[in-house]
C-alpha angles and dihedrals in degrees: 000000000000115000092242096053097093091054091053091049090054097056114111121234129219111268093025134090117273100240091113098258113145124246116248125244097011122133119235092229092060094045114108118226093229121036115237096245095057092042091052091051091049093049091053091050091052092047090051090052100039103040106012092251119177110242094209090058101037101043098060090048092049093049091051093046092052096040096242113160140154117009094358091055091046092050093048089050093050092048093049100046095034093052092047091050095046097042095111094051093042094050091054090050094045090051089056091050098047133070092205123094094193120047121180110251095240091051090046091054090051089052092048091052090049092048091051091052092048098044106029110026139056093247109129116252093240092052093045093052097040096048091047090054089051091049090051090053091051099047104024105026129248100295099075094045095089091050091050090049093050096046096047092047087058091048089053092061093079139029123243096267091050092052093046090056089055103041103031122086118255107279096219092054100035110017095169092049091050094049092046090059096036095053100023104244133131109262093243092059091051088053092047092053090049091052091051096045100041129223099325101116093185091058091049090057089049093049094050092046092049090053088063096050117101107245127229119247110258123192131205111217116219114256109252094014112143136189133078120313125222121250110297144090139266117252120250103253114010114075087212098046118111136174121202116230088225143316135068118321092201097096092052090047093046090052091058093238093113145006133204107262133149114247094238089053089054092049093050090057092043092052089063091055094045095057112095121238124193119238124359123013105187110116127053131180132208099196100191100023106161130147087018111236098125092034089057092055094042091048092056093048092046090053091052091052097045092251130126127231123213112198119195134184132173095229120064094214091054090046088055090053089052091050091051092049092051093045094052098041113118097013115221091345094055121123084236118207094331127078128212090278091057095252130122104280101209146010131193127208137174106235140145107250090212092060106039115202092206126081119265116271094023100133137060096206130021130190115203103188092171131200109266144165092275092227088142094064102045091125088064097038105031095172091061092079090064095045100055129076133186090258090060090058092052091051092047092049090060090052091045092054090051093050094047088050090053090048091054091047090050097052121078123240107284091024125120134237124199113206110200134178133171091227138083093206108127092219089062098039126027096016093053094049095047094045093053096039093054090062095049143055098252139130118225104219128214101264095181089055089056088053094038094151092067112083125226096011098134102098108155136026112184092199095250098081096277115148126191133179122223123184120202133193093229093049104036107013089242138105115283095263120172122209133188125174120206130185118206111228105175128081096226142043124269138209108283121239102231 
């Protein structure tokens, strides 16, 4: 028997499991060198690296384009997201198993995919190594295949925990360095999570681990939408949250009866509507509305109350997405473009939130869901942890202060602003709110009290009565959404803190 025969027998086939067992009744001449699932995962990794593609957007399109469904699609998804999440750990292990300081990026991505299969899946070690060698031959040529084979064979000699004990710094001497390797995060993100959580080291481990867990799909039902629901269950806290028991949520989303939206994101929007305002309550603003998830929920609630929502976004293409989300919300049972008072229930404009085109004090309620680092949604966008740097947070914080200042200018005295970020980083959350609030006549309300049904929400008390709400994946099973509620007290605008 030729020496290469066992490797060929171990290659997985489309439509089968990926343990390395051969497909029956398939000719060798028709057999591809790399199976489609692994090739799809590799192509997404290269697109993420080469052109800053978003894996959660590219992968579904690529699977559809190549006709991958069922187990092949699931395997490609696991390979893609798992490798992106584990990149930090895998790179440290690969460095220990290689005698090269400089590895070509395509070869490195092949090695990362192989390491993930060896250390985090049930793929057999022989199949993981052999298919990685074949992938290297397909995408890099024959020369690197021996190197890939040698490195991955070394990786296969230990499990993930065994390698972490070897390659990670000593935890007692360098806790952040250890956790960065153990849970595959940049060190600065580990430090940022520690600052936000406080001194409880056990909870920090839990938070980092939860950021690597693949989240469930949560839907937000349209306010006022009727009709029977598919099999599933309501979420714990949001009255509009829903989880399907199984199956594809696309038909429900396409009908306009629901949209994919994290439960904490729903609650942040709902908190704005649950806070009392004196006097009229007729005009609401979503200052940074794209792509439209919170605007969709706010629009439905505004229509039920006889109010009108204005949704704004800097970019015209995102404003169009918001308009589409609002127009489709509720399906055939939607209130349409009229609210309960018979007026148009929403409007969408393209506008720079730092230079508001409306007069000061126009709105009764304002949502400022500001651009942020996205550190609160790393479980959904695993590549984001490798794209951001501390300098990005500082730049974003300046923008966030400007937008919160505009939000407070835009709301009338007695009105309420909800400041929301999908990040737990203190520089984007507490520090922004306090910096802006100190220059203005505002009251920072008790956000956890507004969402009293959600446990362990109180996360920060500045000592002057400020109350903020911080969701966490390990506590609440949601994204790490931050919420502050501010009431404007003065009758005029103030100098912004930018």
